[in-house]
C-alpha positions, -999 to +999 in steps of 0.1 A: -232+805-660-245+791-627-225+761-615-250+739-599-243+716-571-275+702-561-301+694-586-338+683-573-362+667-597-399+669-587-413+636-596-450+629-600-448+597-619-460+607-651-443+605-685-433+642-682-417+636-649-395+610-666-385+632-691-375+656-662-354+628-645-335+624-676-329+661-681-318+661-642-294+634-650-279+650-680-276+683-661-260+666-630-234+651-651-224+683-670-222+702-636-208+672-616-238+680-593-256+658-568-290+646-581-320+642-560-354+628-566-384+644-543-422+635-546-450+652-526-478+632-515-508+654-510-521+648-476-554+632-480-583+651-464-619+642-464-645+669-465-667+679-434-695+696-449-709+711-420-680+736-416-679+754-453-660+786-457-648+809-485-618+785-489-641+756-495-648+726-472-626+718-445-615+684-438-603+659-416-569+640-420-566+604-416-529+594-408-532+557-417-543+566-453-514+590-455-489+566-443-501+540-469-497+567-498-463+578-487-452+539-484-467+534-520-449+565-534-415+553-517-417+521-536-423+538-569-398+567-565-372+539-553-378+519-583-372+549-604-342+558-588-328+525-592-336+526-631-319+559-633-287+554-611-298+574-581-291+564-547-321+556-526-310+580-499-307+609-524-348+603-527-374+617-505-411+613-503-429+639-481-464+648-473-478+681-475-510+701-481-498+726-508-479+729-538-457+753-521-444+727-500-423+715-532-407+749-533-402+752-496-387+717-491-359+725-522-352+755-499-346+735-469-325+711-489-302+739-503-310+730-539-297+750-567-320+739-596-355+722-594-362+703-627-400+694-632-423+683-661-447+707-674-483+691-677-511+703-701-535+723-678-570+708-670-599+729-661-592+726-624-556+735-628-566+766-648-589+776-618-565+770-589-531+768-608-508+743-617-481+725-593-454+739-619-465+773-617-467+773-580-430+760-579-422+788-603-438+813-583-423+803-549-390+788-554-358+804-543-336+788-569-336+782-605-363+762-619-363+744-652-396+729-667-391+702-693-419+703-723-430+675-742 
């Protein structure tokens, strides 16, 4: 059995991520591990339709909107952390362009286990892939998905 030292819960503020936080807390107690909460803010881009490639419309990034989104996410994450007894300094909100960034950030933080909720797949997620699938495919550590 693996001895987890750092457990990261990927939070998207859905009911599934609340279940993931509960499971992460449970595992952190069992393994006496450090518990971290992480939220990825997808960097907002607005399409520029004059430059359409095979990968889709390119976009422009507006830093002010990204900053406001990060600030709002921090407030929500810190409130969840307080409700669950997680220190604010063990929470991180970061921005990125890809679902792969969650797995990459977990690797940078030397996480042993990522815990996350698993959502039903919308039509768009079936086409481009879910966040859970992306993390499962790119994480260098164990990943636990919490079902309903």
